[in-house]
Residue, then its C-alpha position, 0 to 999 in steps of 0.5 A: m596752389k592747385n590740388s593737383n599740384l599738392e597730389n602729385a608732389i605727395a605721389d613723387w614723395k612717397r615713390h621716392p627712394e630716399l623717403a622711407e613710407d613713414s616719412v611722408i605724412f598726410p592729410q593736412s592738419l592744425i597746429t598750434s603752439t603757446l601763442a595760441i595761434d594755429r597753423r594749418i599745414f599740408g603734411t609733413l615730411i621727416p627726412k633722415s639723411r641730406a640726400a632726402v632733403e634734397a629729394a624733398v626739395l626737389i619735388a617741392n620745387k618742381h610742384q611749386i609747394p611751400l616748405y616749412p623746416i623745423s629742427t625740434g619745433h621747439n622754439w617756444g614763445y616764437g611760434s614753435a613748429c608753426p610756419a610763419q604762414d599757412g598752407c606749408v608743408l612741414v620739413d621735420l629734421s629731428k631724425m637727423k642725428s649724425l654727431e662727429f667731434d674733434s677733441e683737440t679743436g673742439l669743433l662739433t658737427v652736428e645734423p639738425g635733431v643733435t640736442q643738448r641733451q645728446l651732446d651732454m650724453y656724448l661728452k660724458e661718455k667720451k670724457y671730453m671736457y668741453l661745454v654744451p651750449v646750454h640756454g633756458a629752453g631746455p635739454d631737447c632743444s636743437l644745436v642747429g636750431n638755436a643757432l640759427e635763431r640766433g640764440y644765446g646762453i650765458t657760458p663763455y661762448a654766449d653767442h650761439f651763432g657767433a660759434v658757428m664755424s661752418l654750415e652746409a644747406v639745400l638751396p630751393n632748386g636742390e643744389i648743395y650751399r657750401s663755402m669757398m674754401e670747402g670748394l678749395g678742398g680745405d674742409e679741415i680749415d673751412k671748420a676752424f675760420k668762420y668767415g672762410m674766403g670771399p663774401y661771407c654767405d652762411g649769415l643768410f641762412s640764420q633768421g633767413n628762407f634761403g635753404i635748408v641747413t643740414k649740418m653745422t659746425i659748432a665751436l666748443a667752450p673748453k671745461p675749465e678748471r673752475v667755475e664759479a657764479f656770481f650772485f648780488g642784490v640791488k636794494k633800491s630801484d634808484d639804484l638801477e642807472l649806477a647797476v648799469e655802469k658797474v655791470r658795464q665795468v665789470l664787463r669791460e675789465v674782466g669780460a674775457v672771463t665772465g660771460s654774459i651777466n643778467l639783471m633780473n627784476k623782482h617780478r622776474m625772481l619771483s616767477m622762479s621762486e614762487p608759485y603765481p598767487k593767482d588767489r591773492v591778485g588785486d581787483d587790477g589783475m595785478i599782485p599787490d604791493d603788499i602781498l609782493k612784499k611778503l613774497m620777497k622779504r620770504n626769498q630774500i628778494m630785492e629789486w634787481t638781482g644780478v647772475g653771472a659767472i667765472y669761468g678760469n683756473k683757480k689763481v684766475v678766479k680769484a683775481v677775477k673775484g676781488e675786482i668783481r668784488r671792488i666794481l660791484r662794492p657802490v651797489a651791490k647789497r649782497l654779493v656772493f660766490f658759489t661752485p656747482e659742487k658746493v651748491r650740490l653738496l649743500y642741497g644734499v645735506a638740506r634734503a638729508l636733515p629732517v629738521i630742515r627738510e620741508m623749510h624753504l630754504v631746500k627750495i631755494l637750494d634745489s633751485l640754485n642746484k638747477s641754476m649751476q647745471i647752467f653755469a657749468g654747461e649742462p642742460s637743465e630745465i630750470a628756465l622752463p617752469l616760467a612758462y607754467w607760472r600761469s597756466g599750462t600742467i607741469p608733468t608729474d611722471g618725469a616726462p619733459m616739459n612741453p609748453d605746446a603740449d601742456g597747454c601754457g600760454l607764453i610770448w616772448y619780446s626780445p628788444l635790444l638796447p644800448m647799455k645806457p644807464k638813462l635808455t636802461r630806464a627809459f626803457i624799464e618803464m616803458v616795460t612796466k607802464i604797458c604791462i601794467k595797462y594790459q594786466m600782465e606782471p613785468l618779467i624783465t630780464l637784461t642779458s649783456i649781448s656785450d659791454r655796449c648792448w643788452d637784450s632784454t627778454i619779457p614773457i608774456l604770460f597767459d591763460r591760453q583757454n581764456s580768449e579775453e586773456v589771449a586777447r590782452a596778451h596779444a594786445c601788450y605785445h604788439e603795443l610793446l613792439d611797436t613803442g619799442i621800436a618807435s623809441g629805439f628798441i628793436p627786437y633781435r627775433l621775433g615771432i611767427q605772429s609779427m614777421s610781416l614787416p611794414s613795408e612803408k618802413n622798408a624795413v627788408p633791404s631790397f638786397l635781400q629780396v633780390v637775392k630771395k627772388a634769385v634763389d628761390p623765385s617760386n618762393i617754395m623756401a619758409p615763404g613769410r619769414y621775416g618779410l621774404 
């Protein structure tokens, strides 16, 4: 790309009436992320409307300047606001905050800048009884961005892109993408029926680079009469296969009202319960078994912990609790049920009583109280401290956590695997062996996507200021990725460091390459995403 092209584009952007002076930010800069990977960008455009996005794209196309859209840039552990390649202009959509809600149908139409926090405040102010589609990345993440990355949560509509009913996007030539139904004047029914009429094309914009999504309609789950979370322990490592069978049975028999179920290993649970014991690690860089056992005993943690929630009226919840007790009885050594209200009461009492205020129990109840917020569809930072377990500084002034700015080192490895006991065991052994090889604690979560499939999330945590640790973390990730793919464990989502898919495997279908060339012949839209 010629410097004159960029200079001319900047001049055109600054002159355009839809792009205010403070919406065109240049010169070049270097941005980083929790991956400890830098990207050089030419500058940033901050449109405040769809018309401004159209103007930005038309000018970029005219001068052949690559663009990289972000919603809020809080894609922690996958690259955050960093483009897949150097040499792009960021299109920051965080100022686009329009929100419309149909309280009869539960259909929410939002722009990319709307966050969990903004939606939560809106629903509470209007007293609308619907759940926010929460997830672990925190209250200030974009609803649109998470859905487009196919993120998921633990509430009834756990698959966030699955809840996307329609979307609007600006294509690389500046045209507006809309569905056939909307083209026929069926705006309202288009929002109510996901697949529309004719070929389903909305999916091309999920994890894709075919345009910039400027508006999306999402179905919200209604808030039920009762939410009751359940927690169970699996005492012996040898019982993992039985636990997988029983979780699958729960999902098949009562999954319509339970949402997702998580299985977390002892290391993952400890990372939520205790500070990293930096001064007690062994010569091999790992937490010694005797220390691990002491911490497990202190926090009443077993080899595996299962977590889920039931949503429904009192009669449904009571009946489902009985079924869960019956199904899990052969494997669960401790099965307890809590409502958000009960936990909130226990936590308040514990904090008020001087005799137990300083006990470890209060810390456990605090963590449980924040976890219950997630189950109840309320945004929470409960999962964010994980990013700080090995490095970074948690803000003490009440400011929102920002793992990028706070110096955290985090890479997510997120493969899918069939919900089969033997394959689950093989996956756990693979992850544990590779993590130990690179002196990374194996923090393993298995989240049910259905009764057929797990998504596993493995956080690789490291000190971003330690170059040797950074190198080990990336080597660990790439060995997990390569070994997992060879074993059939394919990620549902990639970070920017691994989007250059191997051409010899023909991983990217030729159909997508043909569509990309037709829609974006100059390759200005997010070049390099998923090999496109």
